[in-house]
N, C-alpha and C positions, 0 to 999 in steps of 0.2 A: 720605603722600598718594598717591592713585591717580587716574589719568585714565580716565574711562569715557565711552563714547559712548551718548547717550540719544536715542531717536528719537520724534518726535511730529509729528502732522499740524498742530499749532498753531505758527504763526510768531509769535515774540515778539521784536521788535526792541529792546525795553527790558529784556531779561532780565538784563543786567549791572547794572541799577539795583535790581532786586528779585528776585534769584535764588530765594530760598526760597518766595516766594508767586507765582511765575510760573504762568500758565495752562497751560504745557506739561505740568506734572505730572499734570493731570487725565486726559490721554490719552498718557501716556508709555509707551514700549516699550523693552525691553532688546534687545540685538543678536540674541539667539537668537529673538526674536519678530518680527523684521523682515519675514519673508515673510508672516506673518499680517497685519501692519500695512499692507503694500503691497497686499494683497488688499482691505482695507477702505477705504483712503484713496488717492486719486490722487496727492496730493503729501505727501511726508514730509520733515521737516527733521532733520538730524543735528546734535546739540549735543555738542561735546566739553567735558566738565565735569570739573573737578578736585574730588575728594571727600576730606574728612578723616573717615575712618570712613564713617558714613552721612550726614554733613552736606555738602551741596554748598557749595563755597567760591569757585569761580571758573569763569567760562565762557572757554574757550580759543578755540573756533572754532564757527561756525555754517555749515552747508552745506545747500543744497536738493538733494534727490535726485530 
């Protein structure tokens, strides 16, 4: 398993209840796209998510940047 930081302008306080269908995935950015995301959106949230391959399995932390 691998922990990856996912960035999104969408705040989802219930992400732990419904990780796979969370609205963050519609506007999700990878760490190398963070500069572009910050230019487009005033507020970005950093989600630390544990993945099993391509499947997200657990949210470890949520931080507002």
